[in-house]
Backbone as CSV, one residue per row, in Angstrom:
resi,resn,N_x,N_y,N_z,CA_x,CA_y,CA_z,C_x,C_y,C_z
1,MET,-1.268,-4.251,34.566,-1.161,-2.951,33.915,-0.809,-3.158,32.444
2,VAL,-1.461,-2.417,31.581,-1.226,-2.519,30.144,-0.056,-1.620,29.761
3,SER,0.810,-2.145,28.930,1.960,-1.379,28.461,1.487,-0.174,27.656
4,PRO,2.136,0.998,27.838,1.723,2.181,27.076,1.818,1.962,25.567
5,GLY,2.737,1.119,25.112,2.879,0.856,23.684,1.695,0.132,23.087
6,TRP,0.965,-0.615,23.901,-0.194,-1.367,23.415,-1.292,-0.425,22.961
7,ALA,-1.414,0.732,23.604,-2.463,1.693,23.260,-2.187,2.392,21.934
8,ASP,-0.942,2.403,21.495,-0.562,3.060,20.248,-0.932,2.152,19.072
9,LEU,-1.964,2.551,18.328,-2.457,1.731,17.213,-1.445,1.580,16.086
10,ASP,-0.469,2.491,16.009,0.497,2.473,14.908,1.827,1.825,15.272
11,ARG,1.974,1.385,16.495,3.237,0.775,16.916,3.313,-0.661,16.408
12,GLY,4.405,-0.987,15.744,4.607,-2.340,15.228,4.859,-3.319,16.359
13,LEU,3.903,-4.194,16.593,3.991,-5.136,17.704,4.089,-6.592,17.274
14,PHE,3.557,-6.914,16.103,3.379,-8.311,15.709,4.324,-8.708,14.581
15,SER,4.847,-9.910,14.688,5.652,-10.469,13.598,4.713,-10.826,12.448
16,ILE,5.286,-11.134,11.313,4.472,-11.459,10.144,3.624,-12.710,10.390
17,SER,4.174,-13.682,11.102,3.406,-14.914,11.338,2.216,-14.653,12.261
18,VAL,2.400,-13.821,13.273,1.301,-13.495,14.187,0.265,-12.645,13.456
19,ALA,0.715,-11.648,12.700,-0.214,-10.795,11.952,-1.032,-11.630,10.961
20,ALA,-0.371,-12.551,10.272,-1.073,-13.407,9.317,-2.114,-14.258,10.031
21,GLU,-1.766,-14.795,11.175,-2.712,-15.613,11.930,-3.893,-14.777,12.414
22,LEU,-3.626,-13.573,12.907,-4.707,-12.701,13.374,-5.668,-12.336,12.244
23,ALA,-5.133,-12.191,11.041,-5.952,-11.813,9.885,-6.521,-13.029,9.156
24,GLY,-6.072,-14.222,9.518,-6.552,-15.418,8.840,-5.968,-15.580,7.449
25,LEU,-4.731,-15.141,7.269,-4.071,-15.191,5.963,-2.742,-15.919,6.072
26,HIS,-2.168,-16.239,4.934,-0.840,-16.827,4.879,0.186,-15.692,4.907
27,PRO,1.325,-15.869,5.564,2.340,-14.807,5.587,2.747,-14.315,4.197
28,GLN,2.769,-15.218,3.214,3.130,-14.803,1.861,2.121,-13.795,1.308
29,THR,0.861,-13.924,1.695,-0.171,-12.984,1.251,0.138,-11.589,1.785
30,LEU,0.615,-11.496,3.017,0.991,-10.198,3.583,2.149,-9.585,2.810
31,ARG,3.093,-10.421,2.406,4.217,-9.914,1.596,3.722,-9.396,0.254
32,ILE,2.770,-10.091,-0.352,2.192,-9.643,-1.629,1.483,-8.303,-1.437
33,TYR,0.685,-8.186,-0.378,-0.023,-6.929,-0.118,0.955,-5.779,0.077
34,GLU,2.064,-6.060,0.742,3.079,-5.022,0.922,3.700,-4.652,-0.421
35,ARG,4.046,-5.642,-1.217,4.641,-5.390,-2.531,3.697,-4.584,-3.425
36,GLU,2.385,-4.822,-3.281,1.378,-4.122,-4.082,1.016,-2.748,-3.519
37,GLY,1.619,-2.381,-2.388,1.384,-1.064,-1.819,0.120,-0.947,-0.981
38,LEU,-0.475,-2.070,-0.597,-1.683,-2.041,0.218,-1.372,-1.942,1.702
39,LEU,-0.142,-2.225,2.053,0.262,-2.316,3.443,1.710,-1.862,3.555
40,ASP,2.049,-1.197,4.640,3.424,-0.737,4.836,3.798,-0.922,6.305
41,PRO,4.140,-2.162,6.692,4.469,-2.408,8.099,5.776,-1.721,8.494
42,ALA,5.875,-1.444,9.792,7.120,-0.886,10.325,8.211,-1.950,10.228
43,ARG,9.427,-1.535,10.395,10.559,-2.470,10.393,11.358,-2.287,11.678
44,SER,11.818,-3.396,12.217,12.691,-3.335,13.388,14.076,-2.866,12.921
45,ALA,14.966,-2.626,13.877,16.325,-2.210,13.529,17.004,-3.234,12.631
46,GLY,16.647,-4.513,12.788,17.222,-5.565,11.968,16.493,-5.798,10.645
47,GLY,15.433,-5.035,10.390,14.716,-5.142,9.122,13.512,-6.074,9.153
48,THR,13.181,-6.618,10.318,12.027,-7.515,10.434,10.739,-6.720,10.384
49,ARG,9.770,-7.234,9.626,8.462,-6.581,9.569,7.803,-6.637,10.943
50,ARG,7.195,-5.517,11.341,6.460,-5.430,12.602,5.104,-4.790,12.289
51,TYR,4.051,-5.561,12.464,2.702,-5.115,12.129,2.018,-4.496,13.341
52,SER,1.332,-3.391,13.117,0.617,-2.688,14.184,-0.835,-3.165,14.240
53,ARG,-1.523,-2.722,15.269,-2.953,-3.035,15.374,-3.711,-2.404,14.207
54,ARG,-3.281,-1.215,13.763,-3.914,-0.573,12.604,-3.656,-1.395,11.324
55,ASP,-2.470,-1.987,11.205,-2.180,-2.865,10.060,-3.111,-4.077,10.061
56,ILE,-3.365,-4.641,11.232,-4.263,-5.798,11.331,-5.671,-5.397,10.908
57,ASP,-6.114,-4.219,11.342,-7.429,-3.723,10.916,-7.483,-3.564,9.402
58,ARG,-6.392,-3.057,8.829,-6.347,-2.869,7.375,-6.384,-4.224,6.667
59,LEU,-5.691,-5.204,7.205,-5.725,-6.545,6.620,-7.148,-7.102,6.620
60,GLN,-7.860,-6.875,7.703,-9.241,-7.356,7.773,-10.115,-6.626,6.754
61,GLU,-9.855,-5.338,6.560,-10.600,-4.580,5.549,-10.290,-5.096,4.145
62,ILE,-9.020,-5.381,3.886,-8.617,-5.937,2.591,-9.306,-7.277,2.360
63,CYS,-9.368,-8.108,3.384,-10.050,-9.410,3.271,-11.523,-9.225,2.925
64,ALA,-12.166,-8.257,3.560,-13.581,-8.002,3.287,-13.773,-7.536,1.843
65,LEU,-12.893,-6.670,1.359,-13.001,-6.187,-0.022,-12.729,-7.313,-1.016
66,THR,-11.790,-8.177,-0.686,-11.512,-9.341,-1.536,-12.736,-10.253,-1.593
67,ALA,-13.371,-10.454,-0.440,-14.569,-11.298,-0.381,-15.709,-10.688,-1.202
68,ASP,-15.703,-9.350,-1.332,-16.723,-8.675,-2.145,-16.420,-8.751,-3.636
69,GLY,-15.265,-9.335,-3.985,-14.944,-9.543,-5.395,-13.964,-8.554,-5.993
70,LEU,-13.394,-7.651,-5.200,-12.442,-6.691,-5.742,-11.072,-7.337,-5.900
71,ASN,-10.383,-6.935,-6.962,-8.999,-7.382,-7.134,-8.079,-6.385,-6.429
72,LEU,-6.776,-6.633,-6.448,-5.842,-5.797,-5.701,-5.810,-4.354,-6.198
73,VAL,-5.979,-4.154,-7.492,-6.020,-2.794,-8.041,-7.248,-2.060,-7.509
74,GLY,-8.386,-2.725,-7.509,-9.613,-2.128,-6.981,-9.503,-1.830,-5.502
75,ILE,-8.896,-2.750,-4.761,-8.724,-2.550,-3.317,-7.824,-1.346,-3.068
76,ARG,-6.735,-1.232,-3.826,-5.831,-0.095,-3.665,-6.584,1.210,-3.899
77,ARG,-7.435,1.235,-4.916,-8.200,2.450,-5.225,-9.192,2.776,-4.105
78,VAL,-9.883,1.776,-3.591,-10.821,1.986,-2.481,-10.081,2.554,-1.273
79,LEU,-8.932,1.986,-0.945,-8.161,2.459,0.205,-7.671,3.893,-0.007
80,GLN,-7.267,4.220,-1.232,-6.848,5.588,-1.537,-8.010,6.564,-1.368
81,LEU,-9.180,6.188,-1.870,-10.350,7.056,-1.749,-10.767,7.232,-0.291
82,GLN,-10.664,6.168,0.498,-10.989,6.276,1.922,-10.030,7.245,2.617
83,GLU,-8.750,7.170,2.284,-7.766,8.061,2.888,-8.025,9.505,2.467
84,GLN,-8.337,9.729,1.195,-8.664,11.080,0.736,-9.885,11.619,1.475
85,THR,-10.880,10.777,1.675,-12.084,11.185,2.396,-11.740,11.575,3.828
86,ARG,-10.909,10.765,4.505,-10.487,11.091,5.872,-9.766,12.439,5.919
87,GLN,-8.878,12.669,4.951,-8.135,13.924,4.917,-9.067,15.109,4.674
88,LEU,-10.020,14.955,3.762,-10.961,16.033,3.480,-11.864,16.312,4.684
89,GLN,-12.286,15.268,5.381,-13.109,15.464,6.572,-12.320,16.197,7.661
90,ALA,-11.049,15.841,7.823,-10.211,16.523,8.818,-10.023,17.987,8.437
91,GLU,-9.808,18.257,7.173,-9.648,19.637,6.702,-10.938,20.427,6.892
92,LEU,-12.063,19.814,6.595,-13.353,20.472,6.790,-13.585,20.792,8.266
93,ALA,-13.265,19.857,9.140,-13.415,20.094,10.576,-12.503,21.233,11.029
94,ARG,-11.284,21.261,10.495,-10.340,22.327,10.848,-10.861,23.683,10.384
95,LEU,-11.379,23.737,9.162,-11.901,24.993,8.634,-13.133,25.453,9.402
96,ARG,-13.976,24.498,9.786,-15.161,24.856,10.578,-14.745,25.407,11.934
97,GLU,-13.729,24.804,12.507,-13.236,25.276,13.802,-12.688,26.688,13.679
98,LEU,-11.939,26.947,12.601,-11.405,28.289,12.373,-12.522,29.311,12.183
99,ALA,-13.596,28.882,11.552,-14.730,29.773,11.305,-15.617,29.912,12.542
100,GLY,-15.318,29.156,13.582,-16.107,29.236,14.806,-17.431,28.519,14.715
101,GLU,-17.561,27.614,13.789,-18.802,26.879,13.594,-18.844,25.668,14.508
102,GLN,-20.012,25.361,15.027,-20.177,24.173,15.852,-20.286,22.963,14.939
103,PRO,-19.854,21.784,15.418,-20.066,20.561,14.636,-21.554,20.358,14.367
104,ALA,-21.869,19.731,13.257,-23.254,19.552,12.824,-24.119,18.898,13.889
105,ALA,-23.593,17.947,14.622,-24.384,17.230,15.624,-24.748,18.126,16.806
106,ARG,-24.011,19.209,17.009,-24.251,20.056,18.168,-25.031,21.317,17.829
107,ARG,-25.272,21.557,16.559,-26.044,22.732,16.177,-27.470,22.591,16.657
108,THR,-28.044,23.702,17.074,-29.452,23.672,17.455,-30.268,24.121,16.265
109,ARG,-31.349,23.473,16.082,-32.206,23.765,14.946,-33.170,24.881,15.325
110,GLN,-33.202,25.904,14.500,-34.093,27.027,14.723,-35.445,26.724,14.078
111,PRO,-36.555,26.994,14.792,-37.849,26.769,14.178,-38.062,27.704,12.994
112,ARG,-38.655,27.170,11.940,-38.936,27.978,10.768,-40.282,28.682,10.946
113,PRO,-40.377,29.919,10.475,-41.668,30.605,10.551,-42.689,29.887,9.669
114,ARG,-43.908,29.852,10.116,-44.973,29.204,9.345,-45.423,30.105,8.207
115,ALA,-45.741,29.453,7.114,-46.238,30.187,5.961,-47.680,30.646,6.244
116,GLY,-48.005,31.836,5.774,-49.367,32.349,5.892,-49.740,32.680,7.318
117,GLY,-48.816,32.970,8.159,-48.976,33.182,9.592,-50.145,34.060,10.012
118,GLY,-51.384,33.715,9.709,-52.547,34.473,10.147,-52.863,34.194,11.599
119,ALA,-53.233,35.231,12.322,-53.534,35.045,13.740,-54.994,35.096,14.022
């Protein structure tokens, strides 16, 4: 049986050494990313960093952006824009729901009348 905490993507489960190994990075790199505001791991009661599955995903995304040639400032901006996009999409979905609109994928397309409709 899987622990209920494992399903929670935001629960801090991994120590810095395990998170670094999962991401293929050095633990010091994770500390730098945290200092630069790219990552914000949870802390245990004793102050130990605890990385979640979502943090590991973010580390992998940061690695991909680094491989594409972005520096830490560029990566921070990309991550900010992605978060803004997620928030705007959630707000749009909420507003559509309030308006009683169906999601775009579920709308049925109405046939358009033909031009010059001679019979």
